[in-house]
C-alpha positions in Angstrom: 95.9 105.4 76.1 95.5 106.6 72.8 97.9 109.6 73.3 100.7 107.4 74.7 100.3 105.0 71.7 100.5 107.6 69.2 103.6 109.2 70.9 105.2 105.5 70.8 104.4 105.3 67.2 101.8 103.0 67.8 99.9 101.2 64.8 97.5 104.0 63.6 94.6 101.7 63.1 94.6 100.9 66.6 95.3 104.5 67.6 92.3 105.6 66.0 90.1 102.9 67.3 90.8 103.8 71.1 90.0 107.6 70.0 86.9 106.6 68.2 85.9 104.7 71.7 86.7 107.8 73.4 84.7 110.2 71.3 81.6 107.7 71.9 82.3 107.7 75.6 79.3 108.6 77.7 81.5 111.1 79.8 82.6 114.5 78.8 86.2 114.1 80.0 86.4 111.0 77.7 85.5 112.9 74.7 87.8 115.8 75.8 90.7 113.6 76.2 90.2 112.0 72.8 89.5 115.3 71.2 92.8 116.7 72.6 94.9 113.7 71.1 93.0 114.1 67.9 94.0 117.4 67.5 97.7 116.3 68.1 97.3 113.6 65.6 96.2 115.9 63.1 95.6 114.8 59.4 96.9 111.3 60.5 93.1 111.2 62.2 91.2 112.2 59.1 89.3 108.7 59.3 87.6 110.2 62.6 86.4 113.3 60.6 82.9 111.9 60.2 82.8 111.0 63.9 83.9 114.7 64.6 81.1 116.3 62.5 78.5 114.0 64.1 79.8 114.9 67.6 79.4 118.6 66.5 76.1 118.1 65.6 75.2 116.6 69.0 75.3 120.0 71.2 74.3 117.8 74.6 77.6 115.9 73.8 79.9 118.9 72.5 78.8 121.8 74.2 80.8 124.0 76.9 84.1 123.5 76.9 84.1 120.6 74.9 83.4 122.6 71.9 86.6 124.3 71.6 88.7 121.3 71.9 86.1 119.7 69.1 86.7 122.7 66.7 90.2 122.8 67.2 90.4 119.0 66.4 88.0 119.5 63.3 90.6 122.1 62.2 93.6 120.3 62.6 92.5 117.0 61.1 90.3 118.4 58.2 92.1 121.9 57.6 88.6 122.9 56.2 88.5 126.8 57.0 84.8 126.9 55.7 83.9 124.2 58.4 86.2 125.1 61.2 85.9 128.8 61.0 82.1 128.9 62.0 82.6 126.1 64.4 85.3 128.3 66.3 83.2 131.4 66.3 80.5 129.1 68.0 83.0 127.6 70.7 84.2 131.3 71.3 80.8 132.0 72.5 80.2 128.9 74.1 82.4 128.9 76.8 85.6 131.3 77.9 88.0 128.4 78.2 87.6 128.0 74.6 89.2 131.2 73.7 92.7 130.6 73.7 92.7 127.4 71.5 90.4 129.3 69.3 92.7 132.1 68.8 95.6 129.8 68.4 93.5 127.9 65.4 92.7 131.4 63.7 96.6 132.2 64.1 97.4 129.1 62.2 94.8 129.9 59.6 95.0 133.6 59.4 93.9 133.8 55.9 90.2 132.6 57.0 90.5 134.4 60.3 88.9 137.8 59.3 85.4 137.3 60.9 87.1 136.6 64.4 88.9 139.7 64.2 86.0 141.8 65.8 86.1 139.3 68.7 89.7 139.3 69.4 89.7 143.2 69.4 86.8 143.2 71.9 88.7 140.5 74.2 91.9 142.1 74.0 90.4 145.3 75.0 88.9 144.0 78.1 90.7 144.4 81.4 89.4 141.2 82.8 90.0 138.9 79.8 89.4 135.0 80.0 86.9 134.8 82.9 89.1 136.3 85.6 86.1 137.4 87.5 83.8 134.2 87.3 86.1 131.4 88.1 85.8 129.0 90.7 89.3 128.6 92.2 91.1 128.0 88.9 91.8 131.6 88.4 95.8 131.3 89.2 96.3 128.7 86.6 94.8 131.0 83.8 97.5 132.9 83.3 99.3 130.8 80.9 96.0 130.6 78.9 95.4 134.2 79.1 98.9 134.9 77.8 98.3 132.6 75.1 95.1 134.1 74.1 96.8 137.5 74.0 99.9 136.3 71.9 97.6 134.8 69.2 94.9 137.4 69.3 97.8 139.9 68.5 99.0 138.0 66.0 95.9 137.6 64.1 95.1 141.3 64.5 98.5 142.2 63.0 98.1 139.7 60.0 94.6 140.6 59.3 94.3 144.1 60.1 90.7 145.5 60.1 
């Protein structure tokens, strides 16, 4: 609902209220959906930074594949590399589904992406990137994510170098 409200130019306070409820949701998909919308909202969701930071401090609510969406939202809203880069590094190792989003975030903040270069080099050198061997039936949908990971990973490595 918040994504539709935001896209339609809805009242910002109402959108942020709905997103805040989503962040507090008991189910991961509620938090995931809210985080995706918050990331798209960007700095317009700055009022939710305390809630995002609080969620990050709660591993049982922000672990696994939610960690990547959370860290991308932190970056898009807060634009603070000192906060976002360590969170992205954690999300990278937390779940393989987080890697394309993390690579994209690093590509958008190349000046702070140097710590990610070894991870990106290792991932790009892998024959089976982005969990092509461990998935449970979703492998055919991972091609676009893998291409996104390659594109952004190469861009970071080209910009940062060694």
